[in-house]
Structures are given as structure tokens and as C-alpha cells.
C-alpha positions as CSV (number, residue, x, y, z in Angstrom):
1,M,-17.1,39.9,0.3
2,K,-16.3,37.1,-1.8
3,S,-19.9,36.1,-1.9
4,Q,-20.9,39.7,-2.7
5,R,-18.4,39.7,-5.4
6,S,-19.7,36.3,-6.9
7,R,-23.2,37.6,-6.7
8,R,-22.4,41.0,-8.4
9,G,-20.5,38.8,-11.1
10,S,-23.3,36.3,-11.6
11,L,-25.9,39.2,-12.1
12,P,-25.2,39.2,-15.8
13,L,-25.4,35.6,-15.9
14,C,-28.9,35.6,-14.2
15,R,-30.0,38.1,-16.6
16,L,-29.0,36.2,-19.4
17,F,-30.7,32.9,-18.0
18,T,-33.9,34.9,-17.3
19,A,-33.9,36.2,-20.9
20,G,-33.3,32.8,-22.5
21,A,-36.0,31.6,-20.4
22,R,-38.3,34.2,-21.5
23,F,-37.5,33.5,-25.4
24,L,-37.9,29.9,-24.6
25,R,-41.3,30.3,-23.0
26,V,-42.4,32.6,-25.9
27,G,-41.3,30.0,-28.5
28,L,-43.1,27.3,-26.6
29,L,-46.2,29.4,-26.3
30,L,-46.0,30.2,-30.2
31,A,-45.5,26.3,-30.8
32,L,-48.7,25.4,-28.8
33,L,-50.7,28.1,-29.9
34,P,-52.0,26.5,-33.3
35,T,-52.8,23.3,-31.1
36,L,-54.8,25.2,-28.6
37,L,-56.7,27.2,-31.2
38,F,-57.6,24.2,-33.2
39,L,-58.5,21.9,-30.5
40,P,-62.1,23.2,-29.5
41,L,-63.0,23.1,-33.4
42,S,-61.7,19.5,-33.7
43,W,-63.5,18.5,-30.8
44,V,-67.5,17.8,-31.3
45,P,-69.7,16.9,-28.6
46,A,-71.9,13.8,-29.2
47,S,-75.2,15.7,-28.9
48,S,-74.3,17.8,-31.8
49,V,-74.3,14.7,-34.3
50,R,-77.2,12.7,-32.7
51,G,-80.1,12.1,-35.2
52,K,-78.4,13.0,-38.2
53,P,-78.0,10.5,-41.1
54,G,-74.8,9.3,-41.2
55,G,-73.9,10.8,-37.9
56,A,-72.3,7.7,-36.5
57,F,-69.4,7.9,-38.6
58,P,-68.7,11.7,-38.4
59,R,-68.9,11.4,-34.6
60,R,-66.5,8.4,-34.3
61,H,-64.1,10.2,-36.7
62,S,-64.2,13.5,-34.7
63,L,-64.0,12.0,-31.4
64,S,-61.0,9.9,-32.4
65,R,-59.3,12.9,-33.9
66,G,-59.9,15.0,-30.7
67,A,-58.6,12.3,-28.4
68,K,-55.5,12.1,-30.5
69,Q,-55.0,15.7,-30.1
70,R,-55.6,15.9,-26.5
71,T,-53.2,12.9,-26.1
72,A,-50.5,14.7,-28.2
73,L,-51.1,17.8,-26.0
74,R,-50.7,16.0,-22.7
75,N,-47.5,14.3,-24.2
76,W,-46.2,17.7,-25.2
77,L,-46.8,19.1,-21.7
78,Q,-45.8,16.0,-19.9
79,E,-42.4,16.1,-21.9
80,F,-42.0,19.8,-21.0
81,I,-42.8,19.0,-17.2
82,D,-40.5,16.0,-17.3
83,G,-37.7,18.1,-18.9
84,G,-38.0,20.4,-16.0
85,F,-39.7,23.3,-17.6
86,D,-42.4,25.3,-15.5
87,V,-45.5,25.0,-17.7
88,A,-47.4,27.2,-15.2
89,A,-44.8,30.1,-15.8
90,I,-45.4,30.1,-19.5
91,F,-49.0,30.7,-19.1
92,S,-48.4,33.1,-16.0
93,P,-48.8,36.9,-16.4
94,K,-46.0,37.4,-13.8
95,P,-42.4,38.1,-14.9
96,P,-40.0,35.2,-14.6
97,W,-37.9,36.9,-11.9
98,A,-41.1,37.2,-10.0
99,L,-41.6,33.3,-10.1
100,N,-37.8,32.5,-9.7
101,P,-36.5,35.1,-7.4
102,P,-32.7,36.2,-8.4
103,R,-31.5,34.6,-5.2
104,K,-32.3,31.2,-6.4
105,E,-30.6,32.0,-9.9
106,E,-27.4,33.5,-8.2
107,E,-27.3,30.3,-5.9
108,E,-27.7,28.2,-8.9
109,S,-25.2,30.1,-10.9
110,D,-22.9,30.0,-7.8
111,G,-23.5,26.3,-7.6
112,V,-22.6,26.1,-11.3
113,L,-19.7,28.1,-10.9
114,S,-18.5,26.2,-7.9
115,K,-19.0,22.9,-9.8
116,V,-17.0,24.4,-12.8
117,R,-14.5,25.4,-10.5
118,D,-14.3,21.9,-8.9
119,L,-14.2,20.5,-12.3
120,L,-11.3,22.9,-13.1
121,G,-9.6,22.2,-9.9
122,S,-9.6,18.3,-10.6
123,Q,-8.5,18.9,-14.1
124,E,-5.8,21.3,-12.7
125,N,-4.8,18.4,-10.3
126,I,-4.7,16.0,-13.1
127,L,-2.7,18.5,-15.3
128,G,-0.3,19.2,-12.3
129,K,0.2,15.5,-11.7
130,E,0.8,15.2,-15.4
131,L,3.2,18.2,-15.3
132,R,5.0,16.6,-12.3
133,G,5.4,13.3,-14.1
134,L,6.7,15.1,-17.1
135,Q,9.2,17.2,-15.0
136,S,10.4,14.1,-13.4
137,Q,10.8,12.5,-16.8
138,I,12.5,15.6,-18.0
139,G,14.7,15.4,-15.3
140,T,15.7,11.8,-15.8
141,L,16.2,12.9,-19.5
142,D,18.4,15.6,-18.5
143,A,20.3,13.4,-16.3
144,R,20.8,11.0,-19.0
145,F,21.8,13.9,-21.5
146,S,24.5,15.1,-19.0
147,D,25.8,11.6,-18.6
148,V,25.9,11.2,-22.3
149,Q,27.7,14.7,-22.7
150,Q,30.2,13.6,-20.0
151,R,30.7,10.1,-21.7
152,L,31.0,12.3,-24.9
153,R,33.6,14.7,-23.5
154,D,35.6,11.7,-21.9
155,S,35.7,9.9,-25.3
156,E,36.9,13.1,-26.8
157,E,39.6,13.6,-24.3
158,R,40.6,10.0,-24.9
159,E,40.5,10.5,-28.7
160,G,42.7,13.7,-28.1
161,L,45.2,11.6,-26.1
162,L,45.2,8.8,-28.7
163,G,45.6,11.5,-31.3
164,K,48.6,12.8,-29.6
165,R,50.2,9.3,-29.0
166,L,49.3,8.5,-32.8
167,T,51.3,11.7,-33.8
168,T,54.1,11.0,-31.7
169,A,54.3,7.4,-32.7
170,L,54.1,8.6,-36.5
171,K,56.9,10.9,-35.6
172,H,59.0,8.5,-34.2
173,E,58.2,6.0,-37.1
174,S,59.4,8.8,-39.5
175,E,62.6,9.4,-37.5
176,L,63.2,5.8,-37.6
177,N,62.8,5.6,-41.2
178,F,65.0,8.4,-42.0
179,A,67.4,7.1,-39.4
180,V,67.2,3.5,-41.5
181,E,67.4,5.4,-44.9
182,S,70.6,7.2,-43.6
183,A,72.1,4.0,-42.3
184,K,71.2,2.3,-45.7
185,N,72.9,5.4,-47.4
186,E,76.0,5.0,-45.1
187,Y,76.2,1.3,-45.5
188,G,76.1,1.9,-49.3
189,Q,78.8,4.3,-49.0
190,V,80.9,2.1,-46.6
191,A,80.5,-0.9,-49.1
192,D,81.4,1.2,-52.0
193,E,84.7,2.5,-50.1
194,L,85.3,-1.0,-49.1
195,E,85.0,-2.2,-52.6
196,T,87.5,0.8,-53.4
197,L,89.8,-0.4,-50.7
198,Q,89.7,-4.0,-51.9
199,L,90.7,-2.8,-55.4
200,V,93.5,-0.6,-53.9
201,E,94.7,-3.4,-51.7
202,E,94.8,-5.6,-54.7
203,N,96.5,-3.1,-57.0
204,L,99.1,-2.8,-54.2
205,K,99.5,-6.4,-53.7
206,K,100.2,-6.5,-57.4
207,E,102.6,-3.8,-57.3
208,I,104.4,-5.4,-54.2
209,R,104.8,-8.7,-56.3
210,Q,106.2,-6.5,-59.1
211,I,108.5,-4.9,-57.0
212,Q,109.6,-8.2,-55.5
213,E,110.0,-9.6,-59.0
214,R,112.2,-6.5,-60.0
215,E,114.3,-6.8,-57.0
216,Q,114.9,-10.5,-57.6
217,D,115.7,-9.5,-61.3
218,L,118.1,-6.7,-60.1
219,L,119.8,-9.2,-57.6
220,L,120.2,-11.5,-60.4
221,K,121.5,-8.7,-62.6
222,E,123.9,-7.5,-59.8
223,V,125.5,-11.0,-59.7
224,V,125.8,-11.2,-63.3
225,L,127.3,-7.8,-63.4
226,G,129.7,-8.8,-60.7
227,A,130.8,-11.6,-62.5
228,E,131.3,-9.4,-65.5
229,L,133.2,-6.8,-63.7
230,E,135.6,-9.3,-62.5
231,E,136.1,-10.5,-66.0
232,L,136.5,-6.6,-67.1
233,R,139.2,-5.8,-64.5
234,P,142.0,-7.5,-66.1
235,L,141.0,-6.0,-69.5
236,K,140.8,-2.6,-67.8
237,A,144.3,-3.3,-66.4
238,L,145.6,-4.1,-69.8
239,R,143.9,-1.1,-71.5
240,A,145.6,1.0,-68.6
241,Q,149.0,-0.4,-69.5
242,L,148.4,0.0,-73.2
243,L,147.5,3.7,-72.5
244,E,150.6,4.2,-70.5
245,A,152.9,2.4,-73.1
246,Q,151.4,4.6,-76.0
247,A,151.9,7.7,-73.7
248,Q,155.6,6.8,-73.2
249,G,155.9,6.1,-76.7
250,K,155.2,9.5,-77.9
């Protein structure tokens, strides 16, 4: 079945090859036609030029030119034969498919197709190997990329933890700064109160000294007054007697 399908598929190719061969043969025939037509005219036999005056030079000239043309024709034919062209088929009245049966063309086309398939298969194997190599490289790069992503996530987590710790430390620092400022303010207030108390204490001490001095003055005055009172007692008694005498005299 496969061979039949391949033969059916290769029929258009065979027809294309046969048509190309026919065109090529017709072109070669047209190319060789002027040479074949002018070859008998250029080649002159030796008997036709004997006995004529000056016949040696034309005879020599015509023979050399005919030999060159025959050599050129043989070279053309030899080149076509060496190139793989069937020269007999060019001048043969038979059609090209009678000289070359379709089976051979089909076999040749099948061989060409098999060679093309083998070439494509080898290229496919090479491309498959390269693809597998690229897939392995892509897998390695994916593994590296996943590793880098994991490291990036770990670094982001560490950065988040460090950020939280930093915010906590800054919060504690701000609280400590506030506490220090509060302590400084309280210390200033206590220092002011202490200065006030010291002033009050000094004033109290002054007042105490003044009171003590007044007490001493009062004690001295009391002693003086006591002495004066003792001196005034007889005067008071005398006054009282005088008052009584005056009252009796009335």
C-alpha cells in the first residue's frame, strides 16, 4: 500500500521530469542544429580542390576548419555523454517514456524521496539532539532561576524581619528619648523646687534668727521693766496714800 501511494504521489514528479527532459532535448537539438547543417558545407573533399591554381591553400584551410568543427562536435557530444545525457534519445523518434520506462523514473523518484527522507531524518535527529540539549539547558536555567527566586524570597523575608526589628528599635528609641526628655523636665522642675526650698529655708533661718534676737531683746526689756517696776512700787504706794489723804481731807 505504501509503495502504491508513493508511486501515485510520484507520478506528477515523473511527468514533470519527462517534460523537463523533453524540453532539454529539444533545446539541445536546436543548439546542435546549426553545427550539423553547416558541417557538410564547411568540409570540402580533397579531390574537389586538386589541380586548381592555388588549390593547396584553400584545401588546407577547409580541412583545418572542418577538423576543428568535427572536434568541437565530438567535444559537445562527449560532454553531454559524460554529463549523463542520453544522446541517442535526442535523435530517437520514440517518446521519452518508451526509452525510460515509468518504473525506473518512479524508482528514481522513490530513491530521491528516500534520500530526502533520510536527509530530513538525519537533520531531524540533529535538531532533536539540539532541542534536547536546549531543553536540558532550559531546565538548568529554570532550576537556577527558581533557586534565585527562593534566595530572593528569603532575602525579602529577612529584610522584612530586619525592618520590623528596626521599627521596634526606633519605637523603643523614641520612647527612651521621650522618657529622657521627661526625666530632664522633671529634674529641671525638681531643681527649681529645690532652689525655691533652699530660698525658703534661708528665709526661715533669717526669721528664726530675728525671732531669737527679739526674744533676747524682750528678755532684756523684761528684766529692765522688772527693775523699773520694783522702783515704781514705792511711788505707787505713796501715790495711793496721797490719794487717800486727799480723799479724807475733803
